[in-house]
MARVO-926024 format. One line per 10 residues: their letters; for each residue x, y, z of C-alpha. Coordinates in steps of 0.25 Angstrom, whole numbers, plus 5000, padded with zeros to 4 digits. Layout:
REM residues N
A	X,Y,Z ~ ...
//
This chain:
REM residues 861
MLKTLSNHYK	5010,4774,4854 ~ 4997,4779,4848 ~ 4988,4773,4859 ~ 4997,4780,4869 ~ 4996,4793,4862 ~ 4981,4791,4861 ~ 4980,4788,4876 ~ 4989,4801,4879 ~ 4979,4809,4871 ~ 4967,4803,4877
EIIALVLVLT	4973,4807,4891 ~ 4976,4821,4887 ~ 4962,4822,4881 ~ 4956,4816,4894 ~ 4964,4825,4903 ~ 4960,4838,4894 ~ 4946,4834,4896 ~ 4947,4833,4911 ~ 4955,4846,4911 ~ 4944,4853,4903
VSTAAHAFNM	4933,4848,4913 ~ 4942,4853,4924 ~ 4944,4866,4918 ~ 4929,4868,4916 ~ 4926,4863,4930 ~ 4936,4873,4936 ~ 4936,4885,4927 ~ 4921,4887,4924 ~ 4916,4897,4935 ~ 4929,4897,4942
FRFPYYENDE	4929,4912,4942 ~ 4916,4913,4949 ~ 4916,4901,4958 ~ 4920,4899,4969 ~ 4921,4913,4976 ~ 4935,4919,4976 ~ 4940,4914,4989 ~ 4949,4923,4999 ~ 4961,4914,4997 ~ 4960,4915,4982
GVYISQAWSI	4962,4930,4984 ~ 4973,4928,4993 ~ 4982,4921,4983 ~ 4978,4930,4972 ~ 4982,4942,4980 ~ 4995,4936,4984 ~ 4998,4932,4969 ~ 4994,4946,4966 ~ 5004,4952,4976 ~ 5015,4943,4970
VTQGKLAPYT	5013,4949,4956 ~ 5010,4964,4960 ~ 5018,4966,4973 ~ 5028,4955,4973 ~ 5023,4950,4987 ~ 5017,4937,4991 ~ 5005,4943,4996 ~ 4998,4957,4996 ~ 4998,4956,5011 ~ 5008,4951,5021
YWYDHAPAGW	5012,4937,5017 ~ 5011,4929,5029 ~ 5015,4915,5023 ~ 5001,4909,5025 ~ 5004,4901,5012 ~ 5016,4900,5003 ~ 5015,4909,4990 ~ 5018,4899,4979 ~ 5003,4898,4976 ~ 5000,4913,4973
MLIALWAKLT	5014,4914,4967 ~ 5008,4905,4956 ~ 4995,4913,4955 ~ 5004,4926,4953 ~ 5012,4919,4942 ~ 4998,4915,4936 ~ 4993,4929,4937 ~ 5006,4934,4930 ~ 5005,4924,4919 ~ 4990,4926,4916
GGFFTFGASV	4990,4942,4916 ~ 4987,4945,4930 ~ 4977,4943,4941 ~ 4964,4948,4933 ~ 4966,4940,4920 ~ 4954,4931,4924 ~ 4946,4941,4931 ~ 4946,4943,4946 ~ 4960,4941,4952 ~ 4956,4927,4958
NSGRMLMLVL	4952,4922,4945 ~ 4966,4922,4940 ~ 4970,4913,4952 ~ 4958,4904,4948 ~ 4962,4903,4934 ~ 4976,4898,4939 ~ 4968,4888,4948 ~ 4962,4882,4936 ~ 4975,4880,4929 ~ 4981,4874,4941
HLASTVLLYY	4968,4865,4943 ~ 4970,4860,4928 ~ 4985,4857,4931 ~ 4981,4850,4944 ~ 4971,4842,4936 ~ 4982,4837,4926 ~ 4991,4834,4937 ~ 4980,4826,4945 ~ 4978,4818,4932 ~ 4992,4815,4931
CTKKLTDSRM	4994,4811,4945 ~ 4982,4802,4945 ~ 4987,4796,4932 ~ 5001,4793,4937 ~ 4995,4787,4950 ~ 4986,4778,4943 ~ 4991,4777,4928 ~ 4977,4780,4924 ~ 4973,4792,4916 ~ 4958,4789,4919
AGLVAALIFS	4962,4791,4934 ~ 4969,4803,4931 ~ 4957,4809,4923 ~ 4948,4805,4934 ~ 4956,4812,4945 ~ 4957,4825,4936 ~ 4942,4825,4934 ~ 4939,4823,4948 ~ 4948,4834,4952 ~ 4943,4843,4941
LSPLGIYFQR	4928,4841,4945 ~ 4929,4842,4960 ~ 4919,4853,4964 ~ 4927,4855,4976 ~ 4940,4856,4968 ~ 4934,4866,4958 ~ 4929,4874,4969 ~ 4943,4876,4976 ~ 4952,4874,4964 ~ 4946,4886,4957
RVLLDNIMTF	4951,4895,4968 ~ 4964,4901,4969 ~ 4970,4893,4981 ~ 4984,4888,4984 ~ 4978,4874,4986 ~ 4975,4873,4971 ~ 4989,4878,4968 ~ 4996,4868,4978 ~ 4987,4857,4972 ~ 4993,4859,4958
WVLLSFALLL	5008,4859,4964 ~ 5005,4846,4972 ~ 4999,4839,4960 ~ 5010,4843,4951 ~ 5021,4839,4961 ~ 5014,4826,4963 ~ 5013,4823,4948 ~ 5028,4825,4947 ~ 5030,4814,4957 ~ 5021,4805,4949
SSKFRLSRVI	5028,4807,4936 ~ 5033,4794,4930 ~ 5048,4799,4930 ~ 5051,4801,4944 ~ 5063,4810,4944 ~ 5070,4819,4954 ~ 5068,4831,4945 ~ 5053,4829,4946 ~ 5054,4826,4961 ~ 5061,4840,4963
LCAVIFGIGI	5050,4847,4954 ~ 5039,4840,4962 ~ 5046,4846,4974 ~ 5047,4860,4968 ~ 5032,4859,4964 ~ 5028,4853,4978 ~ 5035,4864,4985 ~ 5028,4875,4977 ~ 5015,4867,4981 ~ 5019,4869,4996
LTKESAIFFI	5022,4884,4993 ~ 5008,4885,4987 ~ 5000,4878,4999 ~ 5007,4872,5011 ~ 4997,4860,5012 ~ 5005,4854,5000 ~ 5015,4849,5011 ~ 5005,4838,5015 ~ 5009,4831,5002 ~ 5024,4830,5005
PLFLYVIYIK	5023,4816,5011 ~ 5016,4811,4999 ~ 5026,4817,4989 ~ 5037,4811,4997 ~ 5031,4798,4996 ~ 5029,4799,4981 ~ 5043,4802,4980 ~ 5047,4791,4989 ~ 5040,4780,4981 ~ 5044,4786,4967
SNRQQRSFTL	5059,4788,4969 ~ 5069,4777,4969 ~ 5075,4772,4982 ~ 5089,4778,4979 ~ 5084,4792,4977 ~ 5072,4792,4986 ~ 5078,4800,4998 ~ 5084,4810,4989 ~ 5072,4812,4981 ~ 5063,4814,4993
IQWLAVVGLI	5074,4824,4999 ~ 5074,4831,4986 ~ 5059,4833,4985 ~ 5058,4838,4999 ~ 5070,4847,4998 ~ 5064,4854,4985 ~ 5051,4855,4992 ~ 5057,4861,5004 ~ 5066,4870,4996 ~ 5053,4876,4988
VSVYFLYALL	5045,4877,5001 ~ 5057,4884,5008 ~ 5056,4896,4999 ~ 5044,4900,5007 ~ 5051,4899,5020 ~ 5063,4906,5014 ~ 5054,4917,5009 ~ 5049,4919,5024 ~ 5063,4919,5029 ~ 5068,4929,5020
KREFFPVGFM	5056,4938,5023 ~ 5059,4936,5038 ~ 5045,4930,5039 ~ 5048,4916,5042 ~ 5049,4916,5058 ~ 5038,4921,5067 ~ 5038,4934,5074 ~ 5047,4933,5086 ~ 5057,4923,5080 ~ 5071,4927,5085
GDNTPHVSLL	5066,4940,5090 ~ 5060,4945,5077 ~ 5047,4952,5082 ~ 5045,4960,5069 ~ 5030,4957,5065 ~ 5031,4948,5052 ~ 5024,4936,5046 ~ 5030,4923,5048 ~ 5030,4910,5039 ~ 5031,4901,5052
TTLKEQYIRG	5020,4909,5059 ~ 5011,4907,5047 ~ 5014,4892,5046 ~ 5011,4890,5060 ~ 4998,4898,5059 ~ 4994,4890,5047 ~ 4998,4877,5054 ~ 4990,4879,5066 ~ 4977,4883,5059 ~ 4968,4873,5064
GGEITDFSNS	4957,4867,5057 ~ 4951,4858,5068 ~ 4954,4844,5071 ~ 4951,4834,5060 ~ 4942,4826,5070 ~ 4933,4839,5072 ~ 4923,4837,5061 ~ 4916,4849,5065 ~ 4927,4860,5066 ~ 4938,4854,5058
TFWNSMRVWM	4941,4863,5045 ~ 4944,4850,5038 ~ 4931,4844,5040 ~ 4924,4857,5038 ~ 4931,4858,5024 ~ 4928,4843,5021 ~ 4913,4846,5023 ~ 4914,4857,5012 ~ 4922,4848,5003 ~ 4912,4837,5004
GDDPVIILLG	4901,4847,5001 ~ 4908,4851,4988 ~ 4914,4838,4983 ~ 4910,4826,4991 ~ 4914,4816,4981 ~ 4929,4820,4979 ~ 4931,4822,4994 ~ 4925,4809,4998 ~ 4929,4800,4987 ~ 4943,4807,4987
AAATIVNLIA	4945,4804,5002 ~ 4940,4790,5000 ~ 4950,4788,4988 ~ 4961,4793,4996 ~ 4959,4783,5007 ~ 4957,4772,4997 ~ 4969,4776,4989 ~ 4978,4776,5002 ~ 4974,4762,5005 ~ 4975,4757,4991
GIRYRNVLLA	4989,4764,4991 ~ 4994,4753,4999 ~ 4994,4745,4986 ~ 4994,4756,4975 ~ 5005,4766,4978 ~ 5000,4777,4968 ~ 4986,4776,4974 ~ 4993,4778,4988 ~ 4999,4791,4982 ~ 4986,4796,4978
GLLSASYWAF	4980,4793,4992 ~ 4992,4799,4999 ~ 4991,4812,4991 ~ 4977,4814,4995 ~ 4979,4810,5009 ~ 4990,4820,5010 ~ 4981,4831,5008 ~ 4970,4825,5017 ~ 4980,4825,5028 ~ 4982,4840,5026
LMRGGLVIEF	4967,4843,5026 ~ 4965,4834,5039 ~ 4977,4838,5047 ~ 4969,4847,5056 ~ 4973,4860,5051 ~ 4964,4871,5044 ~ 4957,4866,5032 ~ 4951,4876,5022 ~ 4941,4871,5012 ~ 4951,4873,5000
YVIPLIPLLA	4961,4865,5006 ~ 4954,4853,4999 ~ 4960,4858,4985 ~ 4972,4849,4985 ~ 4964,4837,4989 ~ 4955,4837,4978 ~ 4964,4832,4967 ~ 4970,4822,4976 ~ 4956,4817,4979 ~ 4953,4816,4964
LNIAILGWLI	4966,4809,4963 ~ 4963,4798,4973 ~ 4948,4797,4968 ~ 4954,4794,4954 ~ 4964,4784,4959 ~ 4954,4777,4967 ~ 4946,4775,4955 ~ 4958,4770,4947 ~ 4961,4761,4959 ~ 4947,4755,4959
GRSSLAFHNL	4947,4753,4944 ~ 4961,4749,4941 ~ 4958,4734,4940 ~ 4950,4737,4927 ~ 4953,4748,4917 ~ 4939,4749,4912 ~ 4933,4749,4925 ~ 4944,4759,4930 ~ 4941,4769,4919 ~ 4926,4767,4921
GQIVLAGIIA	4927,4769,4936 ~ 4935,4781,4934 ~ 4925,4787,4925 ~ 4914,4784,4934 ~ 4921,4790,4946 ~ 4925,4802,4938 ~ 4910,4803,4934 ~ 4905,4802,4948 ~ 4914,4812,4953 ~ 4911,4822,4942
LSSIYHATNI	4896,4821,4944 ~ 4898,4824,4959 ~ 4908,4835,4955 ~ 4897,4841,4946 ~ 4887,4840,4957 ~ 4895,4847,4967 ~ 4900,4857,4958 ~ 4886,4862,4957 ~ 4885,4862,4972 ~ 4898,4867,4977
RGNLNLYLAD	4898,4874,4991 ~ 4884,4869,4993 ~ 4876,4874,4981 ~ 4886,4882,4972 ~ 4890,4878,4958 ~ 4904,4878,4954 ~ 4900,4883,4940 ~ 4889,4892,4942 ~ 4892,4899,4956 ~ 4897,4913,4956
QTTPQTEAVD	4904,4917,4968 ~ 4915,4926,4963 ~ 4907,4936,4955 ~ 4902,4943,4967 ~ 4917,4943,4972 ~ 4921,4950,4959 ~ 4909,4959,4960 ~ 4913,4963,4974 ~ 4927,4966,4969 ~ 4922,4975,4957
WMLSMQKPDA	4913,4982,4967 ~ 4925,4985,4976 ~ 4933,4990,4964 ~ 4922,5000,4961 ~ 4923,5006,4975 ~ 4932,5018,4976 ~ 4937,5017,4991 ~ 4952,5017,4990 ~ 4953,5019,5005 ~ 4943,5009,5010
FFVIDNYAYV	4948,4996,5016 ~ 4942,4984,5011 ~ 4942,4970,5017 ~ 4941,4960,5006 ~ 4942,4945,5003 ~ 4955,4943,4996 ~ 4949,4938,4983 ~ 4947,4953,4980 ~ 4961,4958,4984 ~ 4968,4958,4970
DLQTRGNNNF	4957,4963,4963 ~ 4955,4975,4972 ~ 4970,4978,4973 ~ 4972,4977,4958 ~ 4959,4983,4952 ~ 4956,4993,4963 ~ 4964,5005,4959 ~ 4970,5005,4973 ~ 4956,5007,4979 ~ 4958,4994,4987
KNAEWYWKVD	4971,4996,4993 ~ 4964,4993,5006 ~ 4957,4980,5001 ~ 4962,4970,5011 ~ 4960,4955,5012 ~ 4952,4952,5025 ~ 4962,4943,5031 ~ 4973,4953,5030 ~ 4965,4964,5036 ~ 4965,4957,5049
RDPMIRDEIL	4978,4949,5048 ~ 4988,4957,5040 ~ 4995,4968,5050 ~ 4997,4977,5038 ~ 4982,4978,5035 ~ 4977,4976,5050 ~ 4986,4985,5057 ~ 4992,4995,5047 ~ 4980,4998,5038 ~ 4968,4995,5047
QQNPEGISYI	4976,4997,5060 ~ 4967,4986,5066 ~ 4955,4995,5064 ~ 4943,4988,5056 ~ 4937,5002,5054 ~ 4948,5004,5043 ~ 4940,4993,5035 ~ 4930,4999,5025 ~ 4924,4987,5017 ~ 4924,4972,5018
ALTPQMEHDL	4922,4964,5006 ~ 4916,4952,5013 ~ 4916,4938,5007 ~ 4910,4926,5014 ~ 4924,4921,5017 ~ 4927,4934,5024 ~ 4914,4933,5032 ~ 4919,4920,5037 ~ 4934,4924,5039 ~ 4932,4937,5046
PAAELNLSLK	4926,4932,5059 ~ 4932,4918,5058 ~ 4946,4923,5057 ~ 4943,4935,5066 ~ 4948,4945,5056 ~ 4943,4956,5065 ~ 4946,4969,5058 ~ 4938,4964,5046 ~ 4928,4958,5055 ~ 4925,4970,5063
AWHASAPIAR	4924,4979,5050 ~ 4914,4969,5044 ~ 4906,4970,5057 ~ 4906,4985,5055 ~ 4902,4984,5041 ~ 4889,4984,5032 ~ 4887,4977,5019 ~ 4887,4986,5006 ~ 4888,4977,4995 ~ 4887,4962,4992
FWNDGWGVEF	4892,4953,4980 ~ 4887,4939,4981 ~ 4884,4926,4974 ~ 4883,4911,4976 ~ 4886,4913,4991 ~ 4899,4922,4990 ~ 4902,4936,4987 ~ 4907,4949,4994 ~ 4899,4958,5004 ~ 4905,4972,5005
WATRYPDRIL	4904,4977,5019 ~ 4907,4992,5022 ~ 4912,4995,5036 ~ 4904,5005,5044 ~ 4916,5011,5051 ~ 4915,5026,5050 ~ 4927,5029,5043 ~ 4923,5020,5031 ~ 4909,5025,5031 ~ 4913,5040,5031
RSSWESYKDK	4923,5037,5020 ~ 4914,5028,5012 ~ 4902,5038,5013 ~ 4911,5049,5009 ~ 4916,5042,4996 ~ 4901,5039,4993 ~ 4897,5054,4996 ~ 4908,5059,4987 ~ 4903,5050,4975 ~ 4888,5053,4978
FIKNGRVIDP	4888,5068,4981 ~ 4901,5075,4977 ~ 4904,5078,4962 ~ 4916,5086,4958 ~ 4916,5092,4972 ~ 4902,5096,4973 ~ 4893,5089,4983 ~ 4879,5086,4977 ~ 4866,5085,4985 ~ 4857,5076,4977
YQNGNTTSEG	4845,5080,4985 ~ 4847,5095,4981 ~ 4847,5093,4966 ~ 4862,5090,4966 ~ 4866,5104,4972 ~ 4877,5107,4981 ~ 4878,5114,4994 ~ 4890,5120,5002 ~ 4885,5111,5013 ~ 4888,5099,5004
QSYAMLRAVW	4902,5104,5000 ~ 4905,5106,5015 ~ 4902,5092,5019 ~ 4910,5086,5008 ~ 4922,5094,5011 ~ 4921,5091,5026 ~ 4919,5076,5023 ~ 4931,5076,5013 ~ 4941,5082,5022 ~ 4937,5073,5033
MDDRTTFDAV	4938,5061,5023 ~ 4952,5066,5019 ~ 4946,5067,5005 ~ 4953,5079,4999 ~ 4949,5077,4985 ~ 4935,5078,4988 ~ 4937,5090,4997 ~ 4944,5098,4987 ~ 4934,5095,4976 ~ 4922,5099,4985
WEWSTKHLQL	4930,5111,4990 ~ 4933,5115,4976 ~ 4919,5114,4971 ~ 4914,5122,4983 ~ 4923,5133,4980 ~ 4920,5134,4966 ~ 4905,5133,4967 ~ 4900,5136,4981 ~ 4910,5146,4987 ~ 4906,5161,4987
DDSLFAWRWE	4915,5173,4986 ~ 4915,5174,5001 ~ 4920,5159,5002 ~ 4907,5154,5008 ~ 4900,5143,5001 ~ 4886,5145,4994 ~ 4876,5135,5000 ~ 4870,5129,4987 ~ 4875,5126,4973 ~ 4866,5120,4962
GTDGGGRITD	4870,5114,4949 ~ 4876,5101,4943 ~ 4890,5097,4939 ~ 4888,5105,4927 ~ 4886,5118,4934 ~ 4878,5125,4945 ~ 4878,5137,4954 ~ 4876,5142,4968 ~ 4862,5144,4971 ~ 4863,5149,4986
TGTAADADQD	4874,5158,4990 ~ 4870,5156,5004 ~ 4880,5149,5012 ~ 4879,5138,5023 ~ 4888,5140,5035 ~ 4889,5126,5038 ~ 4895,5123,5024 ~ 4905,5134,5025 ~ 4909,5130,5038 ~ 4911,5115,5035
IALALLFAGK	4919,5119,5022 ~ 4928,5128,5030 ~ 4930,5117,5040 ~ 4933,5107,5029 ~ 4943,5116,5023 ~ 4950,5118,5036 ~ 4950,5103,5038 ~ 4955,5101,5024 ~ 4967,5111,5026 ~ 4971,5103,5039
RWGEENYLSQ	4969,5089,5033 ~ 4976,5091,5020 ~ 4985,5103,5023 ~ 4980,5112,5013 ~ 4981,5127,5016 ~ 4971,5131,5005 ~ 4960,5124,5013 ~ 4963,5132,5025 ~ 4963,5145,5017 ~ 4950,5142,5011
AGKLLTAIWD	4944,5138,5024 ~ 4949,5152,5030 ~ 4941,5160,5019 ~ 4929,5152,5022 ~ 4930,5154,5037 ~ 4930,5169,5034 ~ 4918,5168,5025 ~ 4910,5160,5036 ~ 4913,5170,5047 ~ 4910,5182,5038
KEVAEVNGIP	4897,5176,5031 ~ 4892,5165,5040 ~ 4894,5170,5054 ~ 4885,5181,5060 ~ 4885,5188,5073 ~ 4873,5189,5082 ~ 4875,5198,5095 ~ 4890,5197,5093 ~ 4891,5182,5091 ~ 4895,5175,5078
YVTGGNWANH	4886,5164,5073 ~ 4887,5155,5061 ~ 4875,5157,5052 ~ 4869,5149,5042 ~ 4877,5155,5031 ~ 4880,5168,5024 ~ 4865,5171,5023 ~ 4861,5169,5037 ~ 4865,5182,5044 ~ 4852,5189,5043
EDSVTINPSY	4848,5203,5047 ~ 4841,5199,5060 ~ 4845,5185,5062 ~ 4856,5174,5059 ~ 4852,5161,5054 ~ 4859,5149,5060 ~ 4860,5135,5056 ~ 4864,5127,5068 ~ 4869,5115,5060 ~ 4880,5125,5054
LSPSHYRIFA	4886,5128,5067 ~ 4899,5121,5068 ~ 4907,5124,5081 ~ 4918,5113,5077 ~ 4921,5121,5064 ~ 4922,5134,5071 ~ 4933,5129,5081 ~ 4941,5125,5069 ~ 4938,5138,5061 ~ 4943,5146,5074
EADISRPWGK	4956,5140,5072 ~ 4957,5141,5057 ~ 4952,5156,5057 ~ 4957,5163,5069 ~ 4952,5177,5064 ~ 4937,5174,5067 ~ 4931,5170,5080 ~ 4926,5156,5076 ~ 4925,5152,5090 ~ 4913,5161,5093
LIDSSYRILE	4905,5153,5083 ~ 4907,5141,5091 ~ 4900,5147,5103 ~ 4889,5154,5095 ~ 4887,5141,5087 ~ 4884,5133,5100 ~ 4876,5145,5106 ~ 4867,5146,5093 ~ 4866,5131,5092 ~ 4860,5130,5106
ACTLSKLDKA	4851,5141,5104 ~ 4845,5136,5091 ~ 4844,5122,5097 ~ 4836,5127,5110 ~ 4828,5139,5104 ~ 4814,5136,5101 ~ 4815,5143,5087 ~ 4802,5139,5080 ~ 4798,5128,5089 ~ 4794,5126,5104
QGQLPPEWCA	4808,5122,5108 ~ 4822,5119,5103 ~ 4827,5105,5103 ~ 4836,5104,5091 ~ 4845,5113,5083 ~ 4837,5119,5071 ~ 4841,5119,5057 ~ 4841,5134,5058 ~ 4840,5145,5068 ~ 4842,5160,5069
IDKNTYEIRA	4848,5171,5078 ~ 4840,5184,5079 ~ 4850,5195,5078 ~ 4842,5204,5086 ~ 4837,5196,5098 ~ 4847,5185,5097 ~ 4836,5175,5097 ~ 4838,5161,5091 ~ 4826,5158,5082 ~ 4821,5151,5070
PDPNQPQATE	4827,5155,5057 ~ 4823,5168,5050 ~ 4809,5166,5045 ~ 4814,5169,5031 ~ 4823,5157,5032 ~ 4816,5143,5029 ~ 4825,5135,5038 ~ 4819,5127,5049 ~ 4822,5125,5063 ~ 4821,5110,5063
YSYNALRVPW	4833,5100,5067 ~ 4835,5094,5053 ~ 4845,5092,5042 ~ 4853,5104,5046 ~ 4852,5105,5061 ~ 4855,5090,5063 ~ 4869,5094,5059 ~ 4870,5102,5072 ~ 4874,5090,5082 ~ 4884,5086,5072
RIALDLAWNK	4891,5099,5071 ~ 4891,5101,5086 ~ 4896,5086,5089 ~ 4907,5089,5079 ~ 4912,5101,5088 ~ 4911,5091,5100 ~ 4919,5081,5093 ~ 4930,5090,5089 ~ 4931,5100,5100 ~ 4924,5093,5112
SEDASKYLKL	4915,5106,5113 ~ 4907,5108,5125 ~ 4898,5117,5118 ~ 4895,5105,5108 ~ 4892,5096,5119 ~ 4883,5106,5126 ~ 4875,5108,5113 ~ 4874,5093,5109 ~ 4867,5091,5123 ~ 4856,5101,5118
LGFLYGEYQA	4852,5091,5108 ~ 4846,5081,5118 ~ 4834,5080,5109 ~ 4841,5071,5099 ~ 4845,5061,5110 ~ 4831,5061,5116 ~ 4825,5059,5102 ~ 4834,5048,5098 ~ 4833,5041,5112 ~ 4818,5042,5111
KGRLAAAFQH	4816,5037,5096 ~ 4829,5031,5092 ~ 4830,5040,5080 ~ 4831,5055,5076 ~ 4821,5061,5066 ~ 4827,5067,5054 ~ 4823,5081,5059 ~ 4817,5088,5071 ~ 4810,5101,5073 ~ 4818,5111,5082
DGQVWEDYET	4810,5106,5094 ~ 4812,5091,5092 ~ 4800,5087,5085 ~ 4802,5078,5073 ~ 4802,5085,5060 ~ 4806,5074,5050 ~ 4804,5060,5056 ~ 4814,5051,5049 ~ 4828,5047,5052 ~ 4840,5051,5044
VLAYAGSIGY	4855,5049,5046 ~ 4856,5064,5046 ~ 4850,5066,5059 ~ 4859,5056,5066 ~ 4872,5061,5059 ~ 4869,5075,5064 ~ 4866,5070,5078 ~ 4876,5059,5079 ~ 4887,5069,5086 ~ 4876,5073,5096
FQALYPSQAE	4874,5058,5100 ~ 4888,5055,5100 ~ 4892,5066,5109 ~ 4881,5063,5119 ~ 4875,5050,5117 ~ 4886,5040,5111 ~ 4878,5028,5112 ~ 4866,5034,5104 ~ 4876,5040,5094 ~ 4882,5026,5091
QIYQEKILAK	4868,5021,5089 ~ 4864,5032,5080 ~ 4877,5031,5072 ~ 4875,5016,5070 ~ 4860,5016,5068 ~ 4857,5029,5062 ~ 4869,5033,5054 ~ 4877,5021,5051 ~ 4865,5013,5048 ~ 4861,5024,5037
FYEDGDISYW	4875,5022,5030 ~ 4873,5014,5018 ~ 4883,5008,5008 ~ 4879,5004,4994 ~ 4892,4998,4988 ~ 4902,5008,4990 ~ 4892,5020,4992 ~ 4890,5024,5006 ~ 4879,5034,5011 ~ 4870,5037,5022
EDINNYYVQN	4855,5036,5022 ~ 4852,5043,5008 ~ 4863,5041,4998 ~ 4858,5054,4990 ~ 4858,5063,5003 ~ 4871,5071,5003 ~ 4867,5077,5016 ~ 4865,5064,5023 ~ 4878,5059,5018 ~ 4886,5070,5024
WAWLGTALYT	4879,5071,5037 ~ 4879,5056,5040 ~ 4894,5056,5036 ~ 4897,5068,5046 ~ 4888,5061,5057 ~ 4896,5048,5055 ~ 4909,5055,5055 ~ 4906,5063,5067 ~ 4901,5051,5075 ~ 4913,5042,5071
DNLPNLWQVG	4924,5053,5074 ~ 4927,5055,5059 ~ 4927,5070,5059 ~ 4941,5074,5063 ~ 4943,5089,5066 ~ 4954,5090,5055 ~ 4957,5104,5059 ~ 4964,5098,5071 ~ 4968,5084,5066 ~ 4971,5088,5052
G	4973,5076,5042
//
């Protein structure tokens, strides 16, 4: 009795030691290596969906796997306090995998011991299983195969128990049925289980027991089919005239069945042999020795029935892997404990003639395999270390970086490992963060949200797995978006990580750069110009209002409008040009106005009234239009002209800024304010534009519109500005806006006058054709004034090229504008991040070229 008790304690102590080794081998570094695999995210997200939404999946559930596995994960999450108890959501599942691995280790020990009546053999099997680097690599991961392995071992252990009772057979059937509902590959063990029941049941009850086992297994599995029937998702589309689009269990089973993996005889292309090469590289000893042990045990099983059971158990799963279907690397998971079982039993078989030799042989065998495991653990996947490598930290850093972004309307294509973290911790900023497979394969995402248009995608959080899958699986929406993207951030370590790519589609660029512009330049409704000591101009306020209404950003629009009315608006409703100060206070330092700003503000108000149905905007626009006409329009020889501002109507001349002239605006003003002849300004604007462009002014000839020009009130001559005014006649930072404003009139109104004027600017085409570039500024006669390139020159002229020379326009857009668009993390800008003027005009040029400046007066919201 005492000896038996002592042996029992020795067995417990030995098993505890093995479990301690197993825990250390699997748990140490399991949250950092290997990388969070896409399938892990799938099962975590589906478990999360059960807990939070009461659904089997956050997307359309299409029966690719039965749900028992992630139901267990959901239960685990509830019992352990949620999905973030152990850090990232996937870590919760990895902790469950550790628990299941330890339970599987105990079950493997028990099964080996029952088959050999040797505790040493059981301990060796458990140790081999625990130290396999291939096993550790995959068993750390949240995979259905790990859960299924536990259920299969548990059901097998029940059949091996000493007391073979019907109740245990039924319990075995229930558990085995759950195993099938976890991963369908468990069905390959059915013949082996039937054989065990056959040989262990007595002859009188054999048939009844077999039928009972099959019936219970079938009953458990049938729940899955019954669920599909009740959901009317069992039969394929078209069955018995039901053509309503729906998922189908039978259709999915067929698709899963026909997924080919290459013929087993095709050593180059078979997925089995490709996976086998990977397994051999990671853990050659357990694969080779386990395969050899399986064969030997099958042969020895002719004499020793229990040895035959071990061989058949392993052979059953080898049959699944070698069937000719698709074999993915992690399909090896259930095989690893079975190989350990066969190796231990082979060692027991060899040494069973001598107990001393048997124990010594088992110890030597375990030692050899342990040394091999330790070596390969430090060289897994080529050169990585199971206990030092860190592949998940960049993945968690990438999630944290995404969570710091404030882009609630952006569409993110993601690897599914990040799904639950973004949905749960993202404060609803990631309602459009979608798993890349579903982007192309789920009709709700592909057809309803994206409408099969890749331009709806904003960012791609690319992992190496995605980089492989997008082209291999022809996930074309995501693939096209990726090809139209540029990298903006990278989180990487030990050969894995996440690269963030931002699409270069116009809508995404315009929206992203607008958000960055607001963060950088707009404070409490005031647009700050860093290069002007943080001062503010009516021009800056007008650009912000126009961009805000085009971006449908009423919050920003109202803030900018409110600040402008409080700090810049004069008693006559016009806006002072310049305000100096800080957030603590400031003042107007120049009460002169800029007509372009007043006109753009008026247009923005009219657009806002139409877009948001707010009458007050229209009323305020009406007051401003009255002031513009009264204070910024001057008559010369009976013709009204838009002047440079309220200061520009001199006694003997009128000062004109050609880049302020906006015929497209005046057509809208004429409809909004019928009491004044705004249409006359259209004619006079084109007349003065042509005259100022072609007149010599202060040069030998005229080639380009000048910064400023003047009309002599006495002679009606077009000349250089008043000598008392310091403005120049160059084609520079003001004048380069002329082609944009005229091209806008052409785009909105198909204006013949606009087309005619643009044709006068042939110098731009000739210069670009000759040199492949445009200088930053030219003199009025076309001589280079500032010989460097800037995106401003191209943004201002892109409308000209688009109207007359589309191929050159495309080249300019791609090489001169888009190429100057940069993204640093979630900060987007053109050319110079601190230049507010560049940001505005690069944005406006891009929007014009890409047809993203709708005439909201006509189309409304």
